[in-house]
C-alpha positions as CSV (number, residue, x, y, z in Angstrom):
1,X,-2.6,6.5,-16.4
2,X,-5.0,7.0,-13.5
3,X,-3.3,9.4,-10.8
4,X,-4.1,10.5,-7.4
5,X,-2.2,13.6,-6.0
6,X,-2.2,13.7,-2.3
7,X,-0.3,12.7,0.9
8,X,-0.7,9.2,2.1
9,X,-3.5,9.3,4.6
10,X,-6.7,7.4,5.2
11,X,-8.8,10.4,4.2
12,X,-7.3,10.6,0.7
13,X,-8.7,7.1,-0.3
14,X,-5.6,5.7,-1.8
15,X,-6.6,2.1,-0.7
16,X,-10.1,2.5,-2.4
17,X,-8.5,3.7,-5.6
18,X,-6.0,0.8,-5.7
19,X,-8.8,-1.7,-5.2
20,X,-10.9,0.2,-7.8
21,X,-8.1,0.1,-10.4
22,X,-7.5,-3.6,-9.8
23,X,-11.2,-4.1,-10.5
24,X,-11.2,-2.0,-13.5
25,X,-8.2,-3.9,-15.0
26,X,-10.4,-7.0,-15.1
27,X,-13.0,-5.2,-17.4
28,X,-12.8,-5.3,-21.2
29,X,-10.1,-2.9,-22.2
30,X,-9.0,-2.4,-18.7
31,X,-5.7,-4.4,-18.8
32,X,-3.6,-1.5,-19.9
33,X,-4.6,0.7,-16.9
34,X,-1.8,1.9,-14.8
35,X,-1.8,3.8,-11.5
36,X,0.2,6.6,-10.2
37,X,0.2,7.7,-6.6
38,X,1.7,11.2,-6.6
39,X,2.3,11.4,-2.8
40,X,4.3,10.7,0.1
41,X,3.8,9.2,3.6
42,X,2.3,11.0,6.4
43,X,-0.3,9.3,8.6
44,X,0.0,6.2,6.5
45,X,3.4,4.8,5.5
46,X,4.7,4.0,2.1
47,X,5.1,0.4,3.3
48,X,1.4,0.2,3.9
49,X,0.5,1.5,0.6
50,X,2.9,-0.9,-1.2
51,X,1.2,-3.7,0.8
52,X,-2.3,-2.6,-0.5
53,X,-0.8,-2.4,-4.0
54,X,0.8,-5.8,-3.8
55,X,-2.4,-7.4,-2.3
56,X,-4.4,-6.0,-5.2
57,X,-1.9,-7.4,-7.7
58,X,-0.9,-4.0,-9.2
59,X,2.8,-4.1,-8.3
60,X,4.0,-3.8,-11.9
61,X,1.2,-1.4,-12.8
62,X,1.7,1.2,-10.1
63,X,4.2,4.1,-9.6
64,X,4.7,6.0,-6.4
65,X,6.3,9.3,-7.2
66,X,7.1,10.5,-3.7
67,X,7.3,14.2,-3.0
68,X,8.1,16.1,-6.3
69,X,8.9,19.7,-7.2
70,X,7.4,19.3,-10.7
71,X,3.8,18.7,-9.9
72,X,2.6,20.0,-13.1
73,X,4.7,17.6,-15.0
74,X,3.5,14.7,-12.9
75,X,-0.2,15.6,-13.3
76,X,0.5,16.0,-17.2
77,X,1.4,12.3,-17.2
78,X,-2.1,11.4,-15.9
79,X,-4.9,10.5,-18.4
80,X,-7.4,10.7,-15.5
81,X,-7.0,12.3,-12.2
82,X,-8.9,11.1,-9.2
83,X,-9.8,12.7,-5.8
84,X,-10.9,9.7,-4.0
85,X,-11.3,11.5,-0.6
86,X,-13.6,9.9,2.0
87,X,-14.3,13.2,3.9
88,X,-12.9,16.7,4.1
89,X,-11.8,18.4,1.0
90,X,-12.5,21.9,2.3
91,X,-10.4,23.5,-0.6
92,X,-9.5,20.6,-2.8
93,X,-6.2,21.8,-3.9
94,X,-5.3,18.6,-5.8
95,X,-8.5,18.8,-7.7
96,X,-7.9,22.5,-8.7
97,X,-4.2,21.5,-9.7
98,X,-5.4,18.7,-11.8
99,X,-8.1,20.7,-13.5
100,X,-5.7,23.6,-14.1
101,X,-3.3,21.2,-16.0
102,X,-6.3,20.3,-18.3
103,X,-6.7,16.7,-17.1
104,X,-10.0,15.2,-16.8
105,X,-10.9,14.3,-13.1
106,X,-13.4,12.4,-11.2
107,X,-13.9,12.6,-7.5
108,X,-15.9,11.9,-4.5
109,X,-18.8,14.1,-3.5
110,X,-17.1,15.5,-0.4
111,X,-16.5,18.9,0.8
112,X,-16.3,21.4,-2.2
113,X,-16.0,18.6,-4.8
114,X,-19.7,19.1,-6.0
115,X,-18.9,22.8,-6.6
116,X,-16.1,21.9,-8.9
117,X,-17.3,18.8,-10.7
118,X,-20.5,18.0,-12.5
119,X,-22.6,15.0,-11.6
120,X,-21.1,12.9,-14.3
121,X,-17.8,13.2,-12.6
122,X,-18.9,12.7,-8.9
123,X,-18.9,9.4,-7.0
124,X,-20.0,8.4,-3.6
125,X,-17.0,8.4,-1.0
126,X,-15.4,4.9,-0.4
127,X,-17.6,3.3,-3.1
128,X,-14.9,1.1,-4.7
129,X,-17.4,-0.4,-7.3
130,X,-18.5,3.0,-8.5
131,X,-14.8,4.2,-8.7
132,X,-13.9,1.1,-10.7
133,X,-16.7,1.7,-13.1
134,X,-15.4,5.4,-13.6
135,X,-11.9,4.3,-14.1
136,X,-12.9,1.6,-16.6
137,X,-15.0,4.0,-18.5
138,X,-12.0,6.3,-18.7
139,X,-10.1,3.4,-20.2
140,X,-12.4,2.8,-22.9
141,X,-14.3,6.0,-23.7
142,X,-12.0,8.8,-24.8
143,X,-15.1,11.0,-25.7
144,X,-16.1,10.9,-22.1
145,X,-12.5,12.0,-21.0
146,X,-12.8,14.8,-23.4
147,X,-16.2,15.8,-22.2
148,X,-15.0,15.9,-18.6
149,X,-11.9,17.8,-19.4
150,X,-14.0,20.3,-21.3
151,X,-16.5,20.9,-18.6
152,X,-13.9,21.2,-15.9
153,X,-11.9,23.8,-18.1
154,X,-15.1,25.9,-18.1
155,X,-15.3,25.6,-14.3
156,X,-11.6,26.4,-13.7
157,X,-11.9,29.5,-16.0
158,X,-14.5,30.9,-13.7
159,X,-12.2,30.8,-10.7
160,X,-9.8,33.4,-9.5
161,X,-7.8,34.3,-6.5
162,X,-10.1,37.4,-5.9
163,X,-13.1,35.2,-6.1
164,X,-11.8,32.6,-3.7
165,X,-10.9,35.4,-1.3
166,X,-14.4,37.0,-1.5
167,X,-16.1,33.7,-0.9
168,X,-13.8,32.8,2.0
169,X,-14.4,36.2,3.7
170,X,-18.1,35.8,3.2
171,X,-18.1,32.5,5.1
172,X,-16.2,34.0,7.9
173,X,-18.5,37.0,8.0
174,X,-21.5,34.7,8.6
175,X,-22.9,34.7,5.1
176,X,-23.0,32.2,2.2
177,X,-20.8,33.1,-0.8
């Protein structure tokens, strides 16, 4: 189960992830891939997202959760979390939540994502073929998933609310954290 946690908005890259999962399902071992979009409509309607899913041939393989109060349970159903954002990610809350739940994550190299993920988990924004390769590898290489999760667990263990506050205040004070 490949999952993306985020509102339906062009910036979040749902369309690119849908196309990438469709491509990855064509690779050896990819036929069992499923997609979960844990989100709700904002700038992009659910009907538009459903259109992208149907056009990619993923209707039977995709679940849209809508807005849910049990975010940790939704994340725990993922085998791979994805942050497919095309720009922004100033804080990357979805990435932090996925990592906090112990799920391996791949993401685009926007905003703070390079501070959270190692190079083996980073992808160029809007690069559907690179994202498809990452998803296909997740479907066939459990050792890679374990390595991603372990590296990200080490990263998340170093973060704290106090650290976040101090780094944020340093930025506003004109310095670098």
